[in-house]
N, C-alpha and C positions, 0 to 999 in steps of 0.2 A: 504494500500500500504506500502511496506517496501523497504528499500534500502539494497543492498548487498555490502559488503566491498570487492572490487576487487583489492585492492592495493597490493596484494601479488605478483603474477607472471604474467608477460606479459600484464600489464594493457593496453598499447596501442594496442597490438595485439588483446586482447579480445574486446576492443571497436571497433576496425576496423572491425572485423568479425561480431559483432552485428549490426553495421551500414549497412554492406553489406546485412545481412539477413533481417533487417527491410526494407531496400530499395526494395529488391526482393519481400518481402511480400506485400508491398504497391503497387508495380507495378502489381503483379499477383493476389492479393487477397487471396493468400494461406498463412495461419497462420502457426506458429511453436511455440513450447514450449521449454524452456530451462530445461533440465533435468540433471541428473548426479550431479557432485560435486557442481556446482554453484546453483542448486536447493536445494541441501542439505544445503548449506550455507544460502540460502534465508529462509529456515525453522528453522534457529537458531543454527545449528551445524556447526561451522566454521572449515573447514579443507582444506588442499591444494588439488589442482587438476592440472593435467598437460594437460588437453584437454577440449574442449567445447562439450558437448553432447546435441543434438537437437532431439526432437520428431516431426515427421511430418506424414501427411496422406500419406500412401503408393501410392495412386493414383497420387501424385504430385512428386514422386521420380525423374523423369527425369528432371523436372524444377530445382529442388534443385541441382542435380548433375551438370547440365550445369552452373548454377550460380557459383558453387564452382570452376569448371574448368576455367571459364572466369576470376576468381579473384585470380589466382595464386596458385591453389591447384591441386594436382594430386590424383588419386584414389590409396589408399594403399591396401584396402581390400574391397571386396563386397560379400554380402550374400543376401539371399532373404529378411531378416528382418533388415539389417543394411548395411551402407557404411561408410568406414573410409577414411578420406582425410588427406593427409599430405601436408604441405605448401612447396612451392618451396623456399621461403625466410626463412632463419633460425630464424628470429625474430618473426615469426608468430606461432600461436597456432594450433595444430592438431584439427580437427573437426570430430566428429562422428555423423552420423544420424541414428536414430532408426525409423523404419517404422511400423505403425499400420494401421489397416483398418479404413475406413471412420467412422463407428459407434463408435469405440473406441476413435478415435481422437476427434470427435465432443463432446463426453461425457466429455473427459478430458479438452477440450477447454472451454466447458460451465462452468466447475467448477474451471477453472484456476485462479490463484492468480496473480494480477498485482504487478510488482516490478520495481525497477530501478537499473540499473548497470551503474555506471559512468555517470549518468545523462540521460541515454537512457532507455526508457520504454521497458519492457520485460514482458513475462508471464511465470509462472512456474506452474507445476501441483499442485493441492491441496495436502495437507500433506498425506492424505490417498491414493491418486493416486500415489504419489511419493513412498510411502512405498510399494504399490502393484508392481510398476516397480522393485524395489529393490528385493522384494520377488521372482518375476519371474526370475530374474537373479540368485539368490541364488539357486533356484530349478534346474537350469541347471547344477549345480555342477562344474562350471569352476574353477579349482584350483587357478588361479591368481585373482579371483574376490570374491569368497565366503566369506572369513573372512572379507574383507573390506566392502562389502555390508551388511553383518550381523551387523558389528559394527556401520555402518551408521544408520541402522534401530533402533538398541538399543539406540543410542544417540538421534535420532529424537523422539523416544517414550518417553524417559526420559525428554528431554528438553521441549517437548510440552505437558507433563502430560497426555499422552494417557493411558487410562485404558486398559491394556493388558488382563485383565480377563473378559472384556465385551464380550458378544456374537458376536457383530459386528466385533471386532478386531480379535477374534478367527476365525470367518468365512472368513475374508479377508485373513488371513494367510493360511487357508486351501484351499482357492480358488486359490490363486496366488503362494503360497509356499507349505509347507507341515507341517505335525504334528510335525516332529522333529524340524523344524525351529521355529515353534510357541513355543514349549516347551523351546527351548534355549533362546528365547526372554523373556519369563516369568521368567525363572531362573535368567537371567542377570539383570532384573529390579526389583527384590525383594527389 
């Protein structure tokens, strides 16, 4: 188990939304995983983030949406694979949900790593699952995300001493990213 330093931005806001999510999880039995910047922090690369990213089972989408709406959030953007919520109160943190199918969620949940944010127990994807999520986003070539996510992967690989030349890592990159991204990671970690 590891602790995440969340003293940077919106500490109370982060803890408030984590408490809401944990309470909703306890009541419903539906788990969630913290992904994005806070998961990157949890795996050793400390960087700032301006929102809270959550991974959930797509089948529970309506429950989580209703929970957010009941707790002072409005829908900012919705898509088949994600929903973005913005807080009504200015001192709250935006929250993004990423949806995956049942099989993917259960696999990631089974290998999730326990952590603590501000004294509250949370779960993050394993390092390799987090890297796979980042590679998936990079593959979509979104201009506002590509360089940030690639830099996250490079930092995670270096800090966690991942052997980028191993067959397993190359296969992960080719499955969730592409050959060009794999080669960029290898070059950056020499």
